[in-house]
Rosetta silent file (secondary structure, phi, psi, omega in degrees, C-alpha in Angstrom):
SEQUENCE: MGFSFSAFSYITALIGDAFLIFFAIFHTISFDELKTDYKNPIDSCNSLNPLVLPEYLLHILINIIFLIAGEWLSVCLNLPLIGYHIWRYKNRPQGMSGPGLYDPTNIMNSDTLSKAMKEGWIKLGVYLLSFFYYLYGMISSLIAA
SCORE:     score description
SCORE:     0.000 S_00000001
   1 L     0.000  130.282  179.219    0.000    0.000    0.000 S_00000001
   2 L  -137.396  172.882 -179.036    1.320    3.370   -0.988 S_00000001
   3 L  -114.660  118.859 -178.374    0.219    6.906   -1.308 S_00000001
   4 L  -113.738  171.903  177.286    0.137    8.341   -4.818 S_00000001
   5 H   -67.074  -28.414  176.742   -0.884   11.676   -6.290 S_00000001
   6 H   -63.894  -43.085  177.145   -3.986    9.944   -7.616 S_00000001
   7 H   -64.832  -40.001  176.849   -5.004    9.043   -4.065 S_00000001
   8 H   -60.936  -39.976 -179.640   -4.277   12.616   -2.982 S_00000001
   9 H   -65.011  -39.101  178.892   -6.492   13.924   -5.774 S_00000001
  10 H   -71.681  -35.120  176.478   -9.387   11.729   -4.664 S_00000001
  11 H   -65.333  -43.568  176.884   -8.942   12.691   -1.009 S_00000001
  12 H   -62.119  -41.066  179.428   -8.948   16.365   -1.996 S_00000001
  13 H   -65.109  -37.435  177.449  -12.002   15.761   -4.163 S_00000001
  14 H   -62.232  -44.610 -179.941  -13.824   14.093   -1.260 S_00000001
  15 H   -66.547  -45.698  178.580  -13.192   17.072    0.994 S_00000001
  16 H   -63.544  -38.466 -179.683  -14.095   19.564   -1.736 S_00000001
  17 H   -68.245  -29.928  174.766  -17.189   17.603   -2.669 S_00000001
  18 H   -62.368  -40.188  175.945  -18.361   17.712    0.943 S_00000001
  19 H   -66.672  -39.684  178.640  -18.306   21.516    0.664 S_00000001
  20 H   -64.027  -37.528  176.486  -20.120   21.352   -2.687 S_00000001
  21 H   -63.829  -41.972  177.083  -22.814   19.177   -1.094 S_00000001
  22 H   -60.624  -44.413  178.794  -23.157   21.775    1.662 S_00000001
  23 H   -60.249  -43.463 -178.912  -23.518   24.549   -0.953 S_00000001
  24 H   -65.800  -40.243  177.822  -26.203   22.562   -2.824 S_00000001
  25 H   -65.605  -42.376  179.475  -28.127   21.867    0.387 S_00000001
  26 H   -62.481  -42.243  177.757  -27.905   25.528    1.397 S_00000001
  27 H   -61.953  -45.697 -178.286  -29.190   26.627   -2.008 S_00000001
  28 H   -63.719  -42.055  178.462  -32.078   24.168   -1.867 S_00000001
  29 H   -65.502  -40.688  179.675  -33.064   25.221    1.651 S_00000001
  30 H   -63.857  -41.015  178.204  -32.892   28.899    0.695 S_00000001
  31 H   -68.087  -34.450  176.753  -35.137   28.374   -2.321 S_00000001
  32 H   -67.052  -38.823  176.175  -37.585   26.423   -0.194 S_00000001
  33 H   -63.832  -36.689  175.600  -37.654   29.288    2.309 S_00000001
  34 H   -65.376  -42.329 -177.332  -38.409   31.672   -0.544 S_00000001
  35 H   -63.969  -35.519 -178.195  -41.163   29.418   -1.820 S_00000001
  36 L   -96.788    9.414  177.104  -42.846   29.264    1.593 S_00000001
  37 L    62.488   32.179  173.529  -42.313   32.995    2.337 S_00000001
  38 L   -83.336  -23.201 -177.379  -40.052   32.453    5.347 S_00000001
  39 L  -133.535  148.517  177.736  -37.403   34.726    3.889 S_00000001
  40 L   -85.716  157.779 -174.368  -37.598   37.769    1.664 S_00000001
  41 H   -63.770  -32.203 -178.363  -35.928   37.682   -1.768 S_00000001
  42 H   -67.820  -47.061  178.466  -33.346   40.367   -1.010 S_00000001
  43 H   -63.380  -40.253 -179.100  -31.963   38.561    2.051 S_00000001
  44 H   -64.575  -46.099  179.513  -32.025   35.270    0.234 S_00000001
  45 H   -67.752  -33.852  177.323  -30.174   36.586   -2.820 S_00000001
  46 H   -67.327  -27.490  177.412  -27.671   38.389   -0.587 S_00000001
  47 H   -89.607  -24.895 -178.688  -26.831   35.088    1.110 S_00000001
  48 H   -85.978  -41.329 -174.340  -26.838   32.974   -2.089 S_00000001
  49 H   -59.798  -39.140  178.520  -24.932   35.173   -4.545 S_00000001
  50 H   -67.415  -14.531 -179.225  -21.604   35.205   -2.632 S_00000001
  51 H   -91.612   -9.299 -174.825  -21.565   31.389   -2.709 S_00000001
  52 H   -67.697  -54.688 -178.295  -21.914   30.987   -6.483 S_00000001
  53 H   -64.062  -42.202  175.941  -18.329   31.750   -7.523 S_00000001
  54 H   -60.163  -37.174  177.475  -16.686   29.762   -4.672 S_00000001
  55 H   -62.567  -48.035 -178.414  -18.824   26.754   -5.648 S_00000001
  56 H   -65.002  -44.001 -178.993  -17.826   27.025   -9.298 S_00000001
  57 H   -66.771  -37.756  177.249  -14.149   27.644   -8.544 S_00000001
  58 H   -64.584  -41.546  178.565  -13.972   24.739   -6.091 S_00000001
  59 H   -64.481  -41.208  178.204  -15.498   22.418   -8.673 S_00000001
  60 H   -68.256  -39.302  178.769  -13.021   23.600  -11.322 S_00000001
  61 H   -61.630  -42.619  177.349  -10.093   23.262   -8.872 S_00000001
  62 H   -57.941  -42.300 -177.924  -11.033   19.656   -8.128 S_00000001
  63 H   -75.097  -28.062  173.042  -10.994   18.908  -11.835 S_00000001
  64 H   -65.578  -40.670  176.906   -7.670   20.663  -12.390 S_00000001
  65 H   -63.817  -39.989  175.852   -6.197   18.376   -9.739 S_00000001
  66 H   -62.946  -38.395  177.661   -7.748   15.400  -11.544 S_00000001
  67 H   -61.746  -45.271  179.869   -6.181   16.634  -14.803 S_00000001
  68 H   -63.837  -38.139 -178.818   -2.743   16.826  -13.200 S_00000001
  69 H   -77.356  -13.217 -179.478   -3.202   13.347  -11.698 S_00000001
  70 L    79.813   25.194  177.858   -4.293   11.923  -15.048 S_00000001
  71 L   -89.956   80.747 -171.568   -7.713   10.803  -13.821 S_00000001
  72 H   -69.745  -35.366  179.056   -9.420   11.216  -17.184 S_00000001
  73 H   -65.201  -41.114  178.676  -12.670    9.452  -16.313 S_00000001
  74 H   -64.258  -40.139  177.864  -13.203   11.726  -13.326 S_00000001
  75 H   -64.571  -45.765 -178.256  -12.550   14.784  -15.476 S_00000001
  76 H   -64.862  -33.099  178.222  -14.925   13.554  -18.192 S_00000001
  77 H   -69.851  -27.125 -177.857  -17.672   12.869  -15.647 S_00000001
  78 H   -94.326  -14.497 -177.742  -17.410   16.442  -14.346 S_00000001
  79 H   -59.479  -40.613  178.927  -17.118   18.280  -17.671 S_00000001
  80 H   -60.654  -40.349  179.704  -20.877   18.523  -18.331 S_00000001
  81 H   -70.581  -36.737  176.441  -21.509   20.235  -14.986 S_00000001
  82 H   -64.025  -42.952  176.898  -18.540   22.561  -15.467 S_00000001
  83 H   -61.155  -40.570  177.484  -19.875   23.455  -18.909 S_00000001
  84 H   -64.684  -41.229  178.563  -23.302   24.112  -17.412 S_00000001
  85 H   -60.169  -44.378  179.821  -21.763   26.329  -14.714 S_00000001
  86 H   -64.475  -44.885  179.177  -19.933   28.390  -17.335 S_00000001
  87 H   -62.274  -42.982 -177.633  -23.062   28.678  -19.498 S_00000001
  88 H   -64.271  -40.695 -178.853  -25.203   29.578  -16.487 S_00000001
  89 H   -72.483  -34.227  177.448  -22.816   32.302  -15.340 S_00000001
  90 H   -67.624  -31.793 -176.858  -22.507   33.761  -18.839 S_00000001
  91 L  -103.761   32.629  178.556  -26.317   33.952  -19.168 S_00000001
  92 L   -73.203  166.366 -177.992  -27.062   35.442  -15.763 S_00000001
  93 L   -56.389  145.850 -173.173  -29.636   38.262  -15.469 S_00000001
  94 L   -64.987  -33.870 -174.123  -28.638   41.489  -17.204 S_00000001
  95 L   -83.236    7.794 -177.146  -29.019   43.813  -14.219 S_00000001
  96 L   -73.107  122.469 -179.569  -26.536   41.992  -11.991 S_00000001
  97 L   -94.331  -32.155 -179.829  -23.879   44.410  -10.761 S_00000001
  98 L  -109.657 -176.482  178.173  -21.913   42.017   -8.537 S_00000001
  99 L   -70.717  150.097  179.264  -21.001   38.355   -8.766 S_00000001
 100 L   133.090  175.354 -176.385  -23.828   35.869   -8.497 S_00000001
 101 L  -119.899  -16.775 -167.188  -26.778   34.475  -10.402 S_00000001
 102 L  -108.072  124.068  179.914  -29.858   35.444   -8.499 S_00000001
 103 L   -99.890  123.551 -177.501  -31.704   38.729   -8.963 S_00000001
 104 L   -59.522  -29.409 -179.200  -34.054   39.636   -6.079 S_00000001
 105 L   -78.480  -18.978 -174.804  -36.594   41.187   -8.435 S_00000001
 106 L  -106.338  -21.655 -169.699  -36.721   38.099  -10.628 S_00000001
 107 L   -67.873  -24.732 -177.263  -36.286   35.193   -8.199 S_00000001
 108 L   -83.742   -3.225  171.885  -39.898   35.180   -6.987 S_00000001
 109 L   -62.913  138.376 -173.416  -41.291   34.391  -10.453 S_00000001
 110 H   -62.820  -38.011  179.924  -42.727   30.904  -10.201 S_00000001
 111 H   -71.720  -36.821  178.129  -40.832   29.559  -13.204 S_00000001
 112 H   -66.701  -42.890 -179.807  -37.505   31.061  -12.051 S_00000001
 113 H   -67.588  -41.568  179.344  -37.962   29.718   -8.535 S_00000001
 114 H   -67.996  -35.817  175.344  -38.963   26.247   -9.712 S_00000001
 115 H   -63.609  -42.998  179.944  -35.971   26.163  -12.109 S_00000001
 116 H   -65.235  -38.806  176.753  -33.648   27.163   -9.286 S_00000001
 117 H   -63.470  -46.205  178.666  -35.145   24.471   -7.025 S_00000001
 118 H   -61.518  -42.834  179.332  -34.700   21.806   -9.727 S_00000001
 119 H   -60.645  -42.752  178.975  -31.164   22.978  -10.364 S_00000001
 120 H   -62.752  -43.574  179.917  -30.363   22.718   -6.648 S_00000001
 121 H   -67.570  -39.719  179.847  -31.772   19.206   -6.365 S_00000001
 122 H   -67.151  -42.762  178.516  -29.992   18.003   -9.502 S_00000001
 123 H   -64.517  -37.569  176.777  -26.681   19.474   -8.361 S_00000001
 124 H   -61.847  -43.484  177.867  -27.146   17.858   -4.957 S_00000001
 125 H   -63.171  -43.003  179.424  -27.701   14.502   -6.643 S_00000001
 126 H   -63.998  -44.108 -179.632  -24.654   14.926   -8.884 S_00000001
 127 H   -66.531  -36.015  177.278  -22.456   15.926   -5.957 S_00000001
 128 H   -67.375  -43.253  176.319  -23.688   12.983   -3.873 S_00000001
 129 H   -63.364  -39.814  177.902  -22.999   10.515   -6.687 S_00000001
 130 H   -62.783  -38.788  179.612  -19.606   12.138   -7.205 S_00000001
 131 H   -57.911  -47.409 -179.196  -18.837   11.759   -3.507 S_00000001
 132 H   -70.563  -32.591  175.198  -19.338    8.007   -3.634 S_00000001
 133 H   -66.573  -42.220  178.461  -17.402    7.748   -6.902 S_00000001
 134 H   -65.423  -36.367  176.713  -14.505    9.702   -5.361 S_00000001
 135 H   -63.318  -44.043  176.597  -14.623    7.424   -2.317 S_00000001
 136 H   -63.270  -43.809  179.213  -14.387    4.403   -4.597 S_00000001
 137 H   -63.018  -38.686  178.512  -11.571    6.042   -6.589 S_00000001
 138 H   -64.633  -46.545 -178.376   -9.644    6.856   -3.421 S_00000001
 139 H   -64.320  -44.640 -178.533   -9.916    3.309   -2.096 S_00000001
 140 H   -67.922  -34.853  178.325   -8.973    1.732   -5.422 S_00000001
 141 H   -73.578  -30.279  175.452   -5.994    4.086   -5.916 S_00000001
 142 H   -71.731  -35.786  178.794   -4.766    3.376   -2.387 S_00000001
 143 H   -72.032  -38.812 -176.996   -5.025   -0.364   -2.946 S_00000001
 144 H   -71.006  -27.944 -175.379   -3.360   -0.193   -6.378 S_00000001
 145 L   -77.048    0.000    0.000   -0.365    1.844   -5.194 S_00000001
């Protein structure tokens, strides 16, 4: 048994993915609070928008580490979500002055809110599946080394 850079990349990905799961859960809870009128849209957007770029950058950093380690399957599994993140950030609402995706004046539209809820649930599912895949990759790379 040895410790390789591949094992390090999967350990880093597990830790990073735990944060990504937290971000997805926080987004989903915030959208649910908006839907049930527990929170106003301005407070909700002020707490969600600062988390968008760290989530995207953490996901890209994990994949850069996978690229360096030569874990091509892991990179290929994450490319669709990275592409979606880039597309989503490029097509954010026009009136946004700071970083983020959510506009307080627009978020309470039923179609925008339901899209954001679906996006949160799908990202949570992807991050959870990725977590178990990274756990498997870490164990197999530790055994192989």
